[in-house]
VEXRO-896723 format. One record per residue (C-alpha): residue number from 1; residue in one letter; chain; x, y, z. Coordinates in pm, 1 decimal, m for minus. Example, Ala and Ser with C-alpha at 12.3 -4.5 7.8 and 13.67 -1.06 7.14 Angstrom:
BEGIN
   nr  rest  kette         x         y         z
    1     a      A    1230.0    m450.0     780.0
    2     s      A    1367.0    m106.0     714.0
end
This chain:
BEGIN
   nr  rest  kette         x         y         z
    1     m      A     890.3   m3526.5    m232.5
    2     n      A     642.6   m3715.1    m452.1
    3     h      A     745.4   m3570.1    m790.7
    4     r      A     517.1   m3788.9   m1000.4
    5     m      A     209.3   m3687.7    m801.6
    6     i      A     307.1   m3321.0    m833.7
    7     f      A     334.5   m3364.8   m1212.0
    8     y      A       4.0   m3555.2   m1221.7
    9     l      A    m192.7   m3294.1   m1025.5
   10     t      A     m38.4   m3007.4   m1223.2
   11     a      A    m147.8   m3182.2   m1543.6
   12     q      A    m504.7   m3191.5   m1409.1
   13     i      A    m489.3   m2816.1   m1356.9
   14     v      A    m350.3   m2763.1   m1708.4
   15     r      A    m637.3   m2966.5   m1851.6
   16     g      A    m882.5   m2765.2   m1641.3
   17     i      A    m746.0   m2436.9   m1778.3
   18     g      A    m787.7   m2583.3   m2126.9
   19     v      A   m1154.9   m2647.3   m2053.5
   20     l      A   m1202.3   m2295.9   m1911.7
   21     l      A   m1050.2   m2151.1   m2230.1
   22     l      A   m1356.9   m2279.3   m2414.4
   23     l      A   m1555.2   m1986.8   m2266.9
   24     p      A   m1353.1   m1709.2   m2437.3
   25     t      A   m1350.8   m1930.7   m2748.1
   26     i      A   m1730.8   m1914.3   m2749.0
   27     v      A   m1718.4   m1536.5   m2690.3
   28     a      A   m1482.5   m1501.2   m2988.8
   29     g      A   m1729.8   m1700.1   m3198.9
   30     i      A   m2023.9   m1483.1   m3089.7
   31     y      A   m1842.1   m1161.1   m3185.3
   32     g      A   m1692.8   m1309.9   m3503.3
   33     e      A   m1331.4   m1254.5   m3394.6
   34     m      A   m1153.6   m1513.4   m3609.2
   35     p      A    m787.6   m1453.3   m3502.2
   36     s      A    m888.9   m1471.0   m3134.3
   37     l      A   m1112.9   m1772.5   m3200.9
   38     i      A    m818.5   m1960.9   m3351.8
   39     g      A    m586.0   m1854.5   m3069.0
   40     f      A    m821.8   m1967.7   m2793.0
   41     a      A    m934.9   m2286.1   m2971.4
   42     v      A    m580.5   m2405.0   m3048.7
   43     t      A    m456.9   m2333.0   m2695.7
   44     s      A    m762.2   m2498.9   m2540.2
   45     a      A    m727.8   m2813.0   m2754.1
   46     c      A    m354.2   m2845.3   m2684.3
   47     l      A    m392.7   m2804.1   m2306.6
   48     i      A    m682.9   m3049.8   m2285.0
   49     l      A    m491.5   m3305.9   m2494.2
   50     l      A    m166.1   m3260.7   m2301.4
   51     g      A    m336.3   m3275.6   m1962.7
   52     t      A    m540.4   m3581.7   m2057.8
   53     i      A    m236.2   m3774.2   m2184.3
   54     v      A     m38.6   m3706.3   m1864.9
   55     t      A    m328.8   m3795.3   m1633.2
   56     l      A    m363.6   m4134.9   m1801.4
   57     f      A     m49.5   m4239.1   m1614.4
   58     k      A    m155.3   m4209.6   m1251.2
   59     p      A     132.7   m4268.3   m1006.0
   60     q      A     111.4   m4557.7    m762.3
   61     n      A     206.6   m4337.5    m468.8
   62     t      A     m69.9   m4075.2    m445.7
   63     s      A      30.0   m3926.9    m110.2
   64     v      A      33.3   m3547.6     m86.3
   65     y      A     175.1   m3361.2     211.7
   66     t      A     260.7   m2997.9     282.1
   67     r      A     570.8   m2982.8      58.3
   68     e      A     389.1   m3154.0    m229.1
   69     g      A      91.0   m2924.6    m180.1
   70     m      A     308.2   m2613.9    m204.1
   71     a      A     495.2   m2749.8    m507.3
   72     v      A     168.0   m2829.3    m688.0
   73     v      A      37.9   m2479.4    m615.6
   74     a      A     357.6   m2313.9    m743.0
   75     c      A     376.7   m2531.4   m1057.4
   76     s      A       7.3   m2479.9   m1132.7
   77     w      A      22.3   m2101.4   m1103.9
   78     l      A     338.9   m2080.8   m1313.1
   79     a      A     175.5   m2302.2   m1576.5
   80     c      A    m140.4   m2088.9   m1576.5
   81     s      A      59.3   m1766.4   m1615.4
   82     v      A     258.9   m1899.0   m1911.9
   83     l      A       3.3   m2120.7   m2088.0
   84     g      A    m281.5   m1875.0   m2028.4
   85     a      A     m77.2   m1615.4   m2218.7
   86     l      A     m66.1   m1821.5   m2540.3
   87     p      A    m406.5   m1705.7   m2677.7
   88     f      A    m289.9   m1343.2   m2657.5
   89     v      A      23.1   m1427.4   m2857.5
   90     l      A    m144.2   m1659.3   m3111.2
   91     s      A    m425.5   m1410.7   m3179.4
   92     g      A    m177.9   m1126.9   m3226.1
   93     e      A    m350.8    m913.8   m2960.3
   94     i      A     m33.1    m915.3   m2746.7
   95     p      A     238.5   m1047.6   m2980.8
   96     n      A     525.1   m1011.2   m2730.6
   97     l      A     546.9   m1319.1   m2503.4
   98     a      A     686.8   m1129.4   m2202.1
   99     d      A     401.6    m877.3   m2228.7
  100     a      A     146.5   m1158.3   m2257.2
  101     i      A     288.7   m1341.0   m1953.6
  102     f      A     284.4   m1016.3   m1751.5
  103     e      A     m80.2    m953.9   m1845.2
  104     t      A    m185.7   m1312.6   m1769.8
  105     a      A       6.3   m1332.9   m1441.7
  106     s      A    m153.5   m1000.9   m1346.8
  107     g      A    m491.0   m1155.3   m1424.1
  108     f      A    m456.6   m1485.6   m1238.5
  109     t      A    m290.6   m1324.2    m935.2
  110     t      A    m569.9   m1061.0    m937.0
  111     t      A    m314.2    m779.0    m947.4
  112     g      A    m469.2    m581.5   m1231.4
  113     s      A    m151.1    m410.5   m1351.8
  114     t      A    m140.6    m385.7   m1730.8
  115     i      A      96.4    m326.1   m2022.1
  116     l      A    m189.1    m232.9   m2257.0
  117     t      A    m194.0     121.4   m2391.8
  118     d      A    m524.4      93.2   m2581.9
  119     i      A    m751.7    m144.4   m2391.8
  120     e      A   m1066.2     m76.9   m2592.8
  121     a      A    m888.2    m175.4   m2917.1
  122     m      A    m859.8    m535.6   m2795.0
  123     s      A   m1102.2    m805.2   m2906.3
  124     k      A   m1401.3    m873.8   m2680.0
  125     s      A   m1289.0   m1233.9   m2624.2
  126     c      A    m943.5   m1124.5   m2503.5
  127     l      A   m1100.8    m865.3   m2273.9
  128     f      A   m1331.3   m1138.1   m2141.8
  129     w      A   m1034.9   m1371.6   m2079.2
  130     r      A    m845.8   m1095.9   m1892.9
  131     s      A   m1135.9   m1042.9   m1652.2
  132     f      A   m1215.6   m1414.3   m1630.4
  133     t      A    m860.2   m1486.4   m1511.7
  134     h      A    m939.6   m1259.1   m1214.4
  135     f      A   m1245.4   m1469.4   m1134.9
  136     i      A   m1047.9   m1795.4   m1163.5
  137     g      A    m755.7   m1668.3    m957.5
  138     g      A    m965.7   m1491.0    m694.8
  139     m      A   m1056.1   m1798.8    m493.8
  140     g      A    m758.3   m1990.0    m632.0
  141     v      A    m693.6   m2202.6    m938.9
  142     l      A    m667.3   m2521.5    m735.5
  143     i      A    m972.3   m2445.5    m522.6
  144     l      A   m1178.9   m2411.7    m840.5
  145     m      A   m1050.4   m2745.5    m970.3
  146     l      A   m1093.1   m2913.9    m631.8
  147     a      A   m1454.7   m2799.2    m626.5
  148     i      A   m1502.2   m2997.2    m948.4
  149     i      A   m1242.7   m3278.8    m948.6
  150     p      A   m1287.5   m3538.2    m668.5
  151     q      A    m985.7   m3571.4    m436.6
  152     s      A    m925.5   m3739.1    m102.8
  153     d      A   m1004.8   m3514.7     193.6
  154     t      A    m648.4   m3528.5     332.0
  155     r      A    m491.9   m3444.6      m4.0
  156     m      A    m740.8   m3161.7     m53.2
  157     m      A    m656.6   m3009.8     285.2
  158     h      A    m285.4   m2982.5     200.6
  159     l      A    m360.9   m2826.5    m138.9
  160     v      A    m612.2   m2575.6      m0.4
  161     r      A    m381.6   m2474.3     285.1
  162     a      A     m96.6   m2418.3      39.2
  163     e      A    m306.1   m2191.0    m184.7
  164     s      A    m544.6   m2011.6      51.5
  165     p      A    m456.2   m1646.7     120.9
  166     g      A    m385.4   m1571.4     485.3
  167     p      A    m216.6   m1735.9     785.1
  168     t      A    m473.3   m2016.6     822.3
  169     a      A    m710.7   m2227.1     619.3
  170     g      A    m952.5   m2470.4     772.9
  171     k      A   m1276.2   m2656.3     732.4
  172     l      A   m1621.4   m2502.7     753.1
  173     v      A   m1781.4   m2844.1     788.3
  174     a      A   m1652.9   m3195.6     856.2
  175     k      A   m1558.8   m3275.4     494.6
  176     m      A   m1304.7   m3052.7     320.5
  177     s      A   m1463.6   m3117.8     m19.2
  178     t      A   m1795.5   m2983.9     109.6
  179     s      A   m1620.9   m2678.2     257.7
  180     v      A   m1459.7   m2596.9     m77.6
  181     r      A   m1792.1   m2622.5    m260.6
  182     i      A   m1966.9   m2402.3      m1.3
  183     l      A   m1698.4   m2134.4     m41.5
  184     y      A   m1726.9   m2143.6    m417.9
  185     l      A   m2105.5   m2130.8    m407.2
  186     i      A   m2085.8   m1812.9    m195.1
  187     y      A   m1825.8   m1671.2    m435.9
  188     v      A   m2039.4   m1738.2    m744.4
  189     a      A   m2356.6   m1611.1    m574.6
  190     l      A   m2196.7   m1276.9    m480.6
  191     t      A   m2060.9   m1239.6    m835.3
  192     a      A   m2404.2   m1308.6    m984.9
  193     i      A   m2572.3   m1055.6    m752.6
  194     e      A   m2320.2    m787.1    m847.2
  195     t      A   m2373.7    m858.4   m1218.1
  196     v      A   m2749.8    m810.6   m1179.8
  197     l      A   m2706.6    m486.3    m982.7
  198     l      A   m2470.1    m347.3   m1247.3
  199     l      A   m2719.7    m438.6   m1519.6
  200     l      A   m2983.9    m244.4   m1325.5
  201     g      A   m2743.2      50.4   m1332.9
  202     g      A   m2751.2      55.7   m1711.2
  203     l      A   m2426.0    m125.3   m1790.4
  204     p      A   m2422.0    m349.1   m2101.1
  205     f      A   m2415.1    m721.5   m2014.7
  206     f      A   m2054.0    m762.1   m2131.8
  207     d      A   m1937.0    m470.0   m1915.8
  208     a      A   m2142.5    m587.6   m1618.2
  209     i      A   m2014.1    m945.6   m1611.6
  210     t      A   m1649.3    m855.7   m1675.4
  211     t      A   m1662.4    m588.8   m1403.3
  212     a      A   m1820.1    m842.2   m1165.7
  213     f      A   m1545.1   m1094.9   m1248.9
  214     s      A   m1278.6    m834.0   m1175.2
  215     t      A   m1445.6    m723.7    m851.7
  216     a      A   m1492.4   m1082.5    m732.8
  217     g      A   m1123.6   m1153.8    m770.7
  218     t      A   m1037.6    m804.3    m642.0
  219     g      A    m833.4    m771.4    m960.3
  220     g      A    m927.5    m446.5   m1129.8
  221     f      A    m907.5    m521.0   m1502.1
  222     s      A   m1166.7    m314.6   m1688.0
  223     v      A   m1293.3    m320.5   m2045.5
  224     r      A   m1281.5      60.6   m2045.1
  225     a      A    m962.8     266.7   m2081.7
  226     g      A   m1062.6     490.6   m1790.8
  227     s      A   m1173.9     200.5   m1568.3
  228     i      A   m1484.8     264.3   m1353.7
  229     a      A   m1442.8     641.6   m1399.1
  230     d      A   m1551.4     603.8   m1763.7
  231     y      A   m1906.8     514.4   m1657.6
  232     d      A   m1937.0     843.2   m1463.3
  233     s      A   m2206.4     685.2   m1246.8
  234     v      A   m2239.7     724.4    m870.8
  235     y      A   m2463.0     414.8    m866.0
  236     v      A   m2202.7     196.2   m1041.1
  237     e      A   m1930.2     323.8    m807.5
  238     m      A   m2147.9     246.6    m502.8
  239     v      A   m2219.6    m108.3    m623.1
  240     v      A   m1853.6    m177.9    m700.6
  241     t      A   m1744.8     m23.0    m368.0
  242     l      A   m1990.6    m241.9    m176.6
  243     f      A   m1870.6    m560.7    m343.5
  244     m      A   m1502.9    m470.4    m311.6
  245     m      A   m1571.3    m454.3      61.1
  246     l      A   m1765.4    m783.0      60.7
  247     f      A   m1493.2    m969.3    m130.0
  248     s      A   m1231.6    m830.4     112.7
  249     v      A   m1392.5   m1008.9     407.1
  250     n      A   m1302.3   m1361.2     519.3
  251     f      A   m1550.0   m1589.3     342.7
  252     t      A   m1594.8   m1786.5     663.6
  253     m      A   m1796.7   m1487.7     789.5
  254     y      A   m2060.6   m1550.7     521.2
  255     f      A   m2085.2   m1915.6     618.3
  256     l      A   m2134.5   m1809.2     980.5
  257     l      A   m2405.3   m1561.8     874.5
  258     l      A   m2584.7   m1833.8     678.8
  259     s      A   m2555.2   m2056.2     987.2
  260     k      A   m2713.0   m1772.7    1193.1
  261     k      A   m2401.4   m1741.0    1410.5
  262     f      A   m2422.1   m1362.4    1412.2
  263     t      A   m2238.6   m1317.3    1743.2
  264     q      A   m1922.9   m1483.4    1608.0
  265     v      A   m1926.1   m1249.9    1307.8
  266     f      A   m1969.7    m932.3    1513.4
  267     k      A   m1699.9   m1042.6    1760.2
  268     n      A   m1444.8   m1122.2    1487.4
  269     e      A   m1151.3    m894.3    1567.5
  270     e      A    m997.2    m895.1    1219.6
  271     l      A   m1326.8    m784.5    1063.9
  272     r      A   m1373.3    m505.8    1318.9
  273     v      A   m1016.4    m380.7    1269.4
  274     f      A   m1054.6    m397.6     889.5
  275     l      A   m1372.3    m187.6     893.4
  276     s      A   m1217.7      56.0    1143.0
  277     i      A    m911.5     105.7     920.5
  278     c      A   m1140.6     171.6     622.9
  279     a      A   m1356.7     420.1     816.7
  280     v      A   m1061.6     616.9     956.7
  281     s      A    m887.1     623.9     616.4
  282     i      A   m1200.9     748.9     440.6
  283     i      A   m1250.7    1027.6     696.9
  284     l      A    m887.0    1143.1     681.6
  285     i      A    m867.0    1138.8     301.3
  286     t      A   m1206.5    1308.8     263.3
  287     i      A   m1097.2    1596.7     486.4
  288     n      A    m763.2    1619.6     304.5
  289     i      A    m903.3    1631.1     m51.8
  290     i      A   m1203.1    1862.0       2.4
  291     p      A   m1006.1    2162.9    m135.8
  292     h      A    m911.9    1951.4    m441.6
  293     y      A   m1284.5    1919.4    m521.3
  294     e      A   m1365.2    2287.2    m468.1
  295     g      A   m1501.8    2239.5    m117.5
  296     s      A   m1757.5    1969.9    m206.8
  297     i      A   m1771.5    1730.6      89.3
  298     l      A   m1994.5    1477.0     m89.8
  299     t      A   m1769.0    1464.4    m396.4
  300     a      A   m1461.3    1421.5    m176.6
  301     l      A   m1637.8    1147.9      23.2
  302     r      A   m1743.2     972.3    m299.8
  303     y      A   m1390.6     946.2    m438.2
  304     a      A   m1223.1     884.6    m101.6
  305     s      A   m1455.1     591.6     m23.1
  306     f      A   m1402.5     429.5    m361.2
  307     q      A   m1024.0     467.1    m358.6
  308     v      A    m986.6     341.6      m0.5
  309     f      A   m1178.4      23.1     m76.7
  310     t      A   m1017.2     m27.2    m417.7
  311     i      A    m670.1      m8.5    m257.7
  312     i      A    m726.3    m199.4      68.1
  313     s      A    m919.6    m469.7    m118.0
  314     t      A    m633.8    m464.5    m374.8
  315     a      A    m892.8    m447.7    m654.4
  316     g      A    m717.6    m154.3    m819.4
  317     f      A   m1011.7       0.3   m1004.4
  318     a      A    m989.4     374.1   m1068.7
  319     s      A   m1257.3     638.2   m1021.7
  320     a      A    m999.9     917.8    m991.8
  321     d      A    m626.2     969.0   m1037.4
  322     f      A    m513.1     970.0    m673.7
  323     t      A    m160.6    1079.7    m776.8
  324     e      A    m311.9    1428.3    m818.6
  325     w      A    m426.7    1427.3    m454.2
  326     p      A    m224.4    1576.6    m165.6
  327     f      A      77.4    1372.1     m54.0
  328     f      A     m90.3    1290.7     280.6
  329     s      A    m374.0    1105.4     103.9
  330     q      A    m128.7     923.2    m122.9
  331     m      A      67.2     802.8     181.6
  332     i      A    m248.4     664.5     342.5
  333     l      A    m323.1     468.9      24.2
  334     i      A      33.3     332.6      11.2
  335     i      A      m0.2     210.6     371.5
  336     l      A    m331.3      44.3     278.5
  337     m      A    m152.0    m136.6      m7.7
  338     f      A      63.9    m309.9     252.4
  339     v      A    m220.9    m383.5     496.0
  340     g      A    m448.9    m542.3     235.8
  341     s      A    m770.7    m728.2     305.4
  342     c      A    m876.0    m999.5     549.7
  343     a      A    m730.5   m1350.1     552.6
  344     g      A    m951.5   m1596.1     367.8
  345     s      A   m1074.7   m1331.4     123.8
  346     t      A    m987.0   m1282.8    m243.0
  347     g      A    m778.1    m973.9    m165.8
  348     g      A    m401.1    m935.8    m139.0
  349     g      A    m154.9    m749.9      80.7
  350     l      A      m5.9    m866.0     410.2
  351     k      A    m358.4    m930.7     546.4
  352     v      A    m517.0    m748.0     838.4
  353     v      A    m474.5   m1037.7    1082.6
  354     r      A     m96.9   m1046.4    1022.3
  355     v      A     m66.3    m670.8    1073.7
  356     l      A    m279.4    m702.9    1388.6
  357     v      A     m61.2    m980.3    1534.3
  358     l      A     259.7    m794.8    1442.3
  359     f      A     128.4    m479.0    1612.7
  360     k      A      26.3    m669.3    1927.0
  361     s      A     362.7    m849.6    1931.9
  362     a      A     543.4    m514.3    1920.4
  363     i      A     328.0    m382.1    2207.4
  364     k      A     400.9    m700.0    2402.4
  365     e      A     778.2    m656.5    2359.4
  366     i      A     761.2    m292.5    2470.4
  367     r      A     560.4    m386.9    2781.0
  368     c      A     805.7    m666.3    2863.0
  369     i      A    1098.8    m423.5    2834.8
  370     l      A     927.3    m170.9    3062.4
  371     s      A     813.7    m440.7    3305.8
  372     p      A    1037.9    m750.8    3272.6
  373     r      A     842.6    m955.6    3527.7
  374     s      A     505.4    m907.6    3360.9
  375     v      A     350.1   m1193.7    3163.5
  376     v      A     200.0   m1060.8    2841.2
  377     v      A      21.2   m1285.9    2592.8
  378     v      A     m68.4   m1191.0    2235.8
  379     r      A    m443.2   m1238.6    2194.9
  380     c      A    m671.6   m1237.0    1893.2
  381     d      A   m1048.7   m1278.3    1920.8
  382     e      A    m993.3   m1290.4    2299.3
  383     k      A    m791.6   m1613.1    2259.4
  384     p      A    m415.7   m1653.7    2311.8
  385     v      A    m224.9   m1676.9    1984.8
  386     d      A      17.0   m1970.1    1981.4
  387     k      A     383.7   m1864.9    1996.8
  388     e      A     458.7   m2063.9    1681.3
  389     v      A     192.4   m1867.5    1492.5
  390     v      A     332.7   m1535.6    1618.7
  391     h      A     686.6   m1637.0    1522.3
  392     g      A     564.5   m1766.9    1184.9
  393     i      A     401.4   m1432.0    1105.6
  394     g      A     719.3   m1253.0    1212.6
  395     y      A     935.1   m1473.4     988.8
  396     y      A     695.1   m1422.5     698.3
  397     f      A     717.5   m1044.8     740.0
  398     i      A    1099.5   m1057.5     739.3
  399     v      A    1109.5   m1269.4     421.0
  400     y      A     844.3   m1045.3     263.9
  401     m      A    1042.1    m726.3     333.7
  402     f      A    1367.3    m885.2     212.7
  403     l      A    1211.7    m990.9    m119.7
  404     l      A    1044.2    m649.9    m153.8
  405     a      A    1379.3    m473.3    m107.0
  406     a      A    1558.5    m716.7    m340.5
  407     s      A    1297.6    m661.7    m613.2
  408     i      A    1325.1    m283.1    m582.2
  409     f      A    1704.6    m311.5    m606.4
  410     l      A    1686.5    m529.3    m920.7
  411     l      A    1415.4    m318.3   m1084.4
  412     s      A    1624.3      m4.7   m1034.8
  413     l      A    1854.3    m141.6   m1308.5
  414     d      A    1576.4     m65.2   m1559.3
  415     e      A    1637.9     308.6   m1514.2
  416     h      A    1299.1     446.2   m1409.3
  417     d      A    1247.0     716.5   m1147.6
  418     i      A    1248.6     607.4    m783.8
  419     t      A     875.5     672.1    m729.9
  420     t      A     780.9     453.0   m1025.5
  421     t      A    1030.6     179.2    m932.8
  422     v      A     936.5     150.9    m565.4
  423     s      A     559.9     177.0    m618.2
  424     s      A     572.2     m76.8    m905.1
  425     v      A     717.8    m343.0    m677.0
  426     i      A     485.4    m253.1    m388.4
  427     t      A     173.0    m265.0    m605.0
  428     c      A     272.9    m589.9    m780.0
  429     m      A     382.4    m775.9    m467.5
  430     n      A      65.3    m674.1    m284.9
  431     n      A    m148.4    m752.1    m593.5
  432     v      A    m297.7    m401.7    m599.9
  433     g      A    m259.5    m287.1    m963.1
  434     p      A    m195.4      87.3    m998.8
  435     g      A      93.2     266.2    m832.0
  436     l      A     256.0     608.5    m844.8
  437     g      A     465.0     783.3   m1108.2
  438     e      A     449.7     623.7   m1453.6
  439     v      A     226.1     341.4   m1324.4
  440     n      A     m47.5     565.4   m1180.6
  441     p      A    m415.4     478.5   m1243.9
  442     a      A    m398.8     653.2   m1582.3
  443     g      A     m65.2     489.9   m1674.5
  444     n      A      65.0     138.4   m1739.0
  445     f      A     372.9     m85.9   m1722.5
  446     a      A     444.0     m87.4   m2098.3
  447     d      A     771.7     107.3   m2072.0
  448     y      A     946.7    m158.2   m1864.1
  449     s      A    1191.7    m391.8   m2042.3
  450     w      A    1101.4    m758.5   m2099.6
  451     w      A    1307.6    m883.7   m1802.7
  452     a      A    1161.5    m618.7   m1570.4
  453     k      A     809.3    m728.2   m1666.5
  454     l      A     898.1   m1091.1   m1587.6
  455     l      A    1046.7    m979.0   m1253.9
  456     l      A     725.8    m794.0   m1167.3
  457     a      A     519.7   m1095.7   m1278.4
  458     t      A     725.7   m1304.8   m1034.4
  459     d      A     651.5   m1049.2    m762.2
  460     m      A     280.2   m1088.3    m837.0
  461     l      A     306.3   m1465.8    m793.2
  462     l      A     509.8   m1426.9    m473.6
  463     g      A     244.2   m1195.1    m333.0
  464     r      A     m54.9   m1404.8    m436.7
  465     l      A      92.2   m1736.7    m317.7
  466     e      A     240.0   m1570.2      m8.8
  467     i      A     601.2   m1652.6     m93.4
  468     y      A     655.0   m2003.0      45.0
  469     p      A     508.6   m2219.8    m236.9
  470     l      A     741.8   m2058.8    m492.8
  471     l      A    1041.8   m2092.8    m260.7
  472     v      A     965.6   m2464.8    m223.5
  473     l      A    1044.3   m2511.0    m594.7
  474     f      A    1400.1   m2394.2    m529.3
  475     t      A    1445.9   m2624.1    m229.7
  476     v      A    1314.9   m2950.7    m378.3
  477     r      A    1533.2   m3246.5    m283.3
  478     k      A    1514.4   m3590.3    m433.4
  479     k      A    1484.9   m3876.7    m190.5
end
């Protein structure tokens, strides 16, 4: 393990976060928010200075392999969650450090869970920073920095693979650096288009850009206490629903569309399964909640569509309190929390491709039991899936379920009802945002103790980094 290189690359990320903190500093200056201005400016200056000093001492051995890549990712995200919380504490907006870390971790991991009880009382600059952390974390902290800071192609590949959501991460073009920049260009372009469309819907610029940031990262932080429901606009809900869907799709699909490889997009099995799951869920929930909306099919369809995409994309926006819906609809949404979005998107959850491979593996085992002599191969996109990949997904699922159960067991010590406890862990580990019970779309996580909030923040990081990078930190061995 190349410890010095890990420290060096993490310092580059810390410096980068310091530079990004200049944006909310400017926002604080525009709105004349002096406490927030001081908080952001001091934190920004300290991080830039600290990162610059460390990066002056470049290690002689600059090699980065898989273990180093995972360690850098874990260290960087932990640093972002803690250091990014400092402006909240210094400005007095969130004076409790555990609360501030929870809020920041929720932002960077694009979870969207909150401890705030009066969102609209916060300063504009702090609200901007909350949503901006979604945008930064959506594509990945390291991917953003790698799009800006030159790195060797081999080193970049290990870092991108360690951070990218989903079972695989590869190149779009020959050079990895070019691939990263293409992905980020698509990401920024979609965010800009959504901002413009929301402006056309009558939203103020501040609301439009922060909502676009949150949608892009599929995070769900809103500058309104009632989230998207506060706008009471079918147009706004339609725009946000559309972009939640777009940001839930593997970004490689957009590159293929731009390359006019339409056949590959339409034949992509994960995409087809994802859209099918969404369609079936919307139909079932719509039928189930029609009586709840006094027989109005269009109203039921409106809210069902929004909530299905906000949950499966793991954005976590709210247009209605789904805890008031029939239990059948709530169960569908809980299942969607686990399924999540496509691999290579900004969404969370297990990822559709993993669920697909797990399902096909189960079918294969059943067929082999019924017909021992038959040769059954797990296929995806009409191609055989390597046994190592199938086993890897199976192992990941086992570790995921073990950590989920362990977190629920530990959180139960905080003495909340079982619905709140279980759904809190599920929503945090899948980076969704709202849950059931006390943490429903109209609620928050404020009533948890400081250690429970840190546990849930850890669950958010485990979910966003897909477990292994954080586990690497506990298995580091010196040579």
